[in-house]
C-alpha positions in Angstrom: -9.0 -13.9 29.0 -5.7 -13.5 27.2 -7.3 -11.3 24.5 -9.0 -9.1 27.1 -5.8 -8.5 29.0 -3.9 -7.8 25.8 -6.4 -5.2 24.6 -6.8 -3.6 28.1 -3.0 -3.2 28.5 -2.6 -1.7 25.0 -5.5 0.7 25.3 -4.5 1.8 28.8 -0.9 2.5 27.7 -2.1 4.3 24.6 -4.9 6.4 26.0 -3.3 7.2 29.4 -0.1 9.0 30.4 -1.1 12.4 29.1 2.0 13.8 30.7 4.1 11.7 28.4 2.5 13.0 25.3 4.7 16.0 25.2 7.8 13.7 24.8 6.3 11.9 21.9 7.8 12.3 18.4 5.4 13.8 16.0 5.1 12.2 12.6 2.6 12.6 9.8 2.0 9.6 7.5 0.3 9.6 4.1 -1.7 6.6 3.0 -4.8 5.6 1.1 -7.7 3.4 2.0 -5.9 0.3 0.6 -6.5 -2.7 2.8 -2.8 -3.5 3.1 -2.2 -0.2 4.9 -4.8 -0.8 7.5 -2.5 -2.0 10.3 -1.1 1.5 10.4 -4.6 2.8 11.2 -4.9 0.0 13.8 -1.6 1.0 15.4 -2.9 4.6 15.8 -6.5 3.8 16.9 -5.5 1.1 19.4 -2.9 3.3 21.0 0.2 1.3 19.8 1.9 4.3 18.3 1.3 6.3 21.4 2.5 3.5 23.7 5.8 3.5 21.7 6.4 7.2 22.0 4.9 8.4 18.7 2.3 11.1 18.1 1.1 10.0 14.7 -1.2 11.8 12.3 -2.5 9.7 9.4 -3.6 11.5 6.3 -5.5 10.0 3.4 -3.8 11.3 0.3 -4.2 10.0 -3.3 -1.1 8.1 -4.5 -0.7 10.4 -7.4 -0.1 13.4 -5.1 1.4 11.7 -2.0 4.9 12.7 -2.9 3.9 16.3 -3.2 2.8 16.2 0.4 6.2 14.8 1.3 8.0 17.5 -0.7 5.9 20.2 1.0 6.8 18.9 4.5 3.1 18.2 5.2 4.0 14.6 5.9 7.3 12.9 6.7 6.5 9.3 5.9 4.2 7.4 3.5 3.1 4.0 2.4 3.0 3.1 -1.3 4.0 0.4 -3.8 7.7 -0.4 -4.3 7.9 0.9 -7.8 6.2 4.2 -6.9 9.2 5.2 -4.7 11.3 5.0 -7.9 9.0 7.5 -9.6 9.1 9.8 -6.7 12.9 9.7 -6.5 13.1 10.6 -10.2 10.8 13.5 -9.5 13.3 14.8 -7.0 11.4 13.7 -3.8 14.0 11.7 -1.9 12.8 9.0 0.5 14.0 5.7 1.9 11.9 2.6 2.2 12.1 1.2 5.8 10.0 -2.0 5.9 7.6 -4.0 3.9 3.9 -3.7 4.7 2.1 -6.3 2.5 2.0 -8.4 -0.6 -1.0 -8.6 -2.8 -2.5 -12.1 -3.4 -5.3 -11.2 -5.7 -6.1 -7.9 -4.0 -5.2 -5.9 -7.2 -6.8 -6.7 -10.5 -8.4 -5.9 -13.8 -12.1 -6.1 -14.3 -13.5 -6.5 -17.9 -16.8 -6.9 -19.6 -18.2 -10.4 -20.1 -17.4 -10.4 -23.8 -13.7 -9.9 -23.3 -12.1 -13.3 -23.2 -8.4 -12.3 -22.7 -6.3 -9.3 -22.0 -5.3 -9.3 -25.6 -8.9 -8.6 -26.5 -8.5 -5.2 -24.8 -6.7 -3.8 -27.9 -8.5 -0.5 -28.8 -10.7 -0.7 -25.7 -11.1 1.8 -22.9 -9.6 1.1 -19.5 -10.1 3.1 -16.3 -6.9 3.4 -14.3 -5.3 6.0 -12.0 -2.8 8.5 -13.3 0.7 7.7 -14.4 2.9 7.2 -11.3 0.4 5.1 -9.5 0.1 1.4 -8.7 -3.0 0.8 -10.9 -1.4 2.5 -13.9 1.8 0.5 -13.4 -0.2 -2.7 -12.9 -2.0 -2.1 -16.2 1.4 -1.7 -17.9 2.7 -4.9 -16.3 -0.3 -6.9 -17.3 -0.2 -5.6 -20.9 3.5 -6.3 -21.2 3.1 -9.9 -20.0 0.6 -10.3 -22.9 2.7 -8.7 -25.6 1.0 -5.3 -25.5 1.8 -1.8 -24.4 -0.2 1.1 -23.0 -0.5 2.5 -26.5 -2.8 -0.5 -27.3 -5.6 0.7 -25.1 -7.4 4.0 -24.3 -6.8 5.0 -20.7 -9.3 7.1 -18.7 -7.8 8.3 -15.5 -9.9 7.4 -12.4 -8.9 6.6 -8.9 -9.5 3.0 -7.8 -12.8 3.6 -6.0 -14.2 5.6 -8.9 -12.9 3.1 -11.4 -14.7 0.3 -9.7 -17.9 2.3 -9.2 -18.0 3.4 -12.8 -17.4 -0.2 -14.0 -20.2 -1.6 -12.0 -22.4 1.2 -13.3 -21.7 0.1 -16.9 -18.9 2.6 -17.8 -15.7 1.6 -19.6 -14.6 -1.7 -21.1 -12.2 -2.5 -18.2 -11.1 -1.1 -14.9 -7.9 -1.3 -12.8 -8.6 -1.3 -9.1 -7.8 -2.9 -5.7 -9.3 -3.9 -2.4 -11.6 -3.0 -0.9 -13.0 -1.6 -4.2 -12.2 -4.8 -6.2 -14.7 -6.6 -4.1 -17.4 -4.3 -5.4 -16.8 -5.9 -8.8 -16.7 -9.4 -7.2 -20.1 -8.7 -5.7 -21.6 -7.5 -9.0 -21.0 -10.3 -11.5 -23.6 -8.9 -13.8 -21.2 -6.1 -14.6 -18.4 -8.3 -15.9 -15.6 -10.4 -14.5 -12.1 -10.1 -13.0 -9.9 -11.4 -15.7 -6.5 -11.0 -13.9 -5.2 -10.3 -10.5 -1.9 -10.4 -8.6 -2.4 -14.1 -8.2 -1.8 -14.4 -12.0 0.9 -11.7 -12.0 2.5 -11.3 -8.5 3.9 -7.8 -8.8 2.2 -5.6 -6.2 3.9 -5.1 -2.9 3.9 -2.2 -0.5 6.5 -0.6 1.7 6.7 2.2 4.3 9.3 4.9 4.0 10.3 8.3 5.3 12.5 11.2 4.2 16.2 10.9 4.9 16.0 14.0 7.1 13.3 12.4 9.3 15.2 9.1 9.6 18.6 10.7 10.5 17.1 13.0 13.0 14.7 10.5 14.6 16.2 7.0 14.6 14.5 6.0 17.9 11.2 7.0 16.3 11.9 5.0 13.2 12.5 2.0 15.4 9.2 2.7 17.1 7.4 2.9 13.8 8.7 -0.6 12.7 8.0 -2.0 16.2 4.4 -0.5 16.2 3.6 -2.1 12.8 4.7 -5.5 14.0 2.7 -5.1 17.2 -0.4 -4.2 15.1 0.1 -7.5 13.2 0.4 -9.3 16.6 -2.9 -7.7 17.7 -4.6 -8.9 14.5 -3.5 -12.4 15.4 -4.6 -12.1 19.0 -8.1 -10.7 18.3 -8.9 -10.7 14.6 -12.5 -9.8 14.9 -11.9 -6.7 17.0 -8.9 -5.6 14.9 -10.9 -6.1 11.7 -13.7 -4.0 13.2 -11.3 -1.1 13.9 -9.6 -1.3 10.5 -12.9 -1.8 8.6 -14.5 1.2 10.3 -11.8 3.5 8.8 -12.9 2.5 5.3 -16.6 2.3 6.1 -16.7 -1.5 6.2 -17.9 -4.0 8.8 -15.4 -6.4 10.3 -16.7 -9.1 8.1 -16.4 -7.0 4.9 -12.9 -6.0 5.9 -11.9 -9.6 6.4 -13.2 -10.5 3.0 -10.9 -7.9 1.5 -7.9 -8.9 3.7 -7.9 -12.5 2.6 -6.5 -11.3 -0.8 -3.2 -10.0 0.7 -0.6 -10.9 3.2 0.8 -8.5 5.8 4.6 -8.9 6.3 6.2 -9.4 9.7 9.8 -9.4 10.8 10.8 -12.7 9.2 9.2 -11.8 5.9 10.8 -8.4 5.9 14.3 -9.9 6.5 13.7 -12.3 3.6 12.3 -9.6 1.3 15.2 -7.1 1.8 17.8 -9.9 1.4 17.2 -10.1 -2.4 13.6 -10.0 -3.7 13.2 -6.3 -3.1 16.4 -5.5 -5.1 15.4 -7.9 -7.9 11.8 -6.5 -8.2 13.0 -2.9 -8.0 15.3 -3.5 -10.9 12.6 -5.0 -13.1 10.2 -2.3 -12.1 12.7 0.4 -13.0 13.1 -1.2 -16.5 9.4 -1.1 -17.1 9.1 2.5 -15.8 11.7 3.5 -18.3 9.9 1.7 -21.1 6.6 3.6 -20.4 8.4 6.9 -20.0 7.8 7.5 -16.3 11.5 7.8 -15.5 14.5 8.7 -17.7 17.2 6.6 -16.1 17.6 3.7 -13.8 18.3 4.8 -10.2 20.8 3.4 -7.8 18.4 0.9 -6.3 20.4 0.5 -3.0 19.9 4.2 -2.3 16.1 3.8 -2.1 16.0 1.9 1.2 17.5 1.9 4.7 17.3 -1.7 5.8 19.0 -1.3 9.1 15.7 -1.3 11.0 14.5 -4.6 9.7 17.8 -6.4 9.3 19.0 -5.8 12.8 21.4 -2.8 12.6 18.8 -0.2 13.6 17.5 -1.9 16.8 
């Protein structure tokens, strides 16, 4: 009964009140089909954004070009990995991270052929990974560095995560960097190879949500509503997981069960987790990430880390 009342109230608030729509703040958000971003889709489809005064458009944009959409004004906000904001900043696209979305617990990984026993065996081999400036490319660099190697030790073929996984299962390339829900395609095809390393072995993939400084300064109430809506989406998942998984899975052409199988490899981050993250771990990781980005030539200098986030909205000052 509790679940029914919750869903009924949310849907009624989100789908009704047409007259209030004109007062809603318009905001366009760029994301990918990554499982960790799915609560944003849930917040839109279940009417949570609308209930909180937001007219949200969600656009699926490859990570490699998401910052270009920000620069053009096509979108005002985006979701991406922590280190990617650093790359965008160095490219002249100024943004501020507002809250943490998720942490990967095995949802990002490296698939290799069965005859490859360790990451060090990849020397001279071909690895499919997204373009420089993306999470899979950075993850590959991180995995290699942790094993005493560099990107120069492998041959990289640029493929987006879905294509990298599909090509690997089809027998192409010696290894592939991908993430959920595409990593499960490899998990479900053991004849193609094996997953040799994930973020359980190397915990270094975490995602945040951010917007342009202009949008934040001109729409602080809307920013508070974005944070609130994300947390309410997480509450909805807890209240009726099956229905929420069904909505989020449909967006990436998965059943609720398939989506749940992907979701178990990550953790969405609520208010307490956000406060803890931005109290030190975010700063520490961003510094380490910037060092690696300099090593692999994606940025020329280490940025002022503090300038890359506006923590008021998760630490209490923005609400």
